[in-house]
N, C-alpha and C positions, 0 to 999 in steps of 0.2 A: 317338488327338488328344481330348483330357481335353477337363471338360464348359467352361469358360473361353473353351477353342483354338473347340467348335463355335457357342460362345452371338460368337464374333467374327465365326466364321468369316462365320456372319451376314450380321453388322450390318458387315463388314468399309471396304464403303463409305463408310457414315459417319462411318467410328475411321478410319482412314487419318492415319501424321501426314505424310504431305506436305501444300506448300501450293500452295491446291487454289480454283480459282474460288471466293470467299467469297456469291455467289446461288445454291451446289451446296447451303452449311453450311446457310443458312434453313428450304431441307425439316424435314430431321430434328426442328425447334425446331418448328414449325409445326405439325407431323405431331403432337406429345407429346412427342418422342423425343427421353433421355439427350443431347448431342452430346458426344463427343470433342471434343478439336479441339487443332492447333498457335499457342500463348500464344503468336503477337499481338496486332497491335495492332487492325487488322480486324478478325477474331476477333469477340475481346473486347466492343464493341459489344451482340454477344448473348452468347456465353457468356461465363458470369456464373460464376468457377474455385470447384465444391462449393452453389454457385444451382442456376445452369442445366444445370451436366454441368458435368467440369473440364478443363485447361489442359492442357496440358505442350511441354514445350520441343522445339523446331525440333529434329531433326537425333537427338535425346539417344535414343538406347537406354535408357535406362535410369527414366530415366523415361516412355516414352511403359510399358514393358514398367509401368512401378506403376499408370499410371494406368486400365493394362488389369485388373491387378489389384482393383483398389480394385472399379473397377467390375463386375465377374463380380464382386461378394464379400459383392455390397453390392444386393443389390434392390430393398430398399426404399429408400433412397438412391434409386436410379435413378431409381421410381416418380415421391419426392421434385422430380428434376430435370430427371425432363415433363414435370409439373404448371405449375413455372417455367417450364420453357424455353418454351414455349405463352406461358406468360405475357407472357413476357419479350418474346416473339416480335412477338406483336401487340400488344403497349405498341409498340415501339419500329418495329415494320414494317404493324403498321394503316392505317391509309386519314384515320384521324386525322394518324397520325405521316406519315403519307406529306404530309395535305394542310399542315399544320404547317412540315416543312421545302421546302416550295415553297413558301407562303411567305414564311418568313423570306429561301430563295434573291430569291424575284419585290422584296421593300421591301427588300434590299441592297443587289441590280441598279439600281432605282428609288434609292438614293440615292444609290449611286460615279454615276448618270446629272445625280443635280438637279448635283454638285458641279463635276463637269466642264459643263455649260453653264455655271451660276455664275465660274468660271474663267473660260472662254473674256468669258462681256462683260465681265470684269473688263478684260482686256486685248485693248482695239482699236483696227484699226490707225489710224490719224490724214492729218489731207488728203492730208500728205508720204510714204506710203507707212509710214511710221515707227510700233513700235507705243508706240503714247501706256500708259502703267497708270494705271488706274484705282485702284487699293489704297490711297493711299496713301504 
């Protein structure tokens, strides 16, 4: 087994070309390890190609071979990707980011609820049992 093969044999759980749970992909980035991932929308949230890791087309053996070759031959780039992966993960998955996402979610839910209540108040049953519109 060549040098690249030994390197990626040890890292195989982190560089799998198969689609796995996105949650598992956060772990290497949070640990400051460059991530090799399938180029799918959910993984692009964390892995920015050539910035915090490398992306390859899912199921494309040639693309994965090139991605692995590039990573294996670039120790300086791997260190840069690892550092950036940690920063991106902290920025997008840290407590501040999670709190902001929950706040946005709750604000949107509250706004939808207020719109729903306003619409309900705008149409009320009349004395005869039929709906009467107050919308004008």
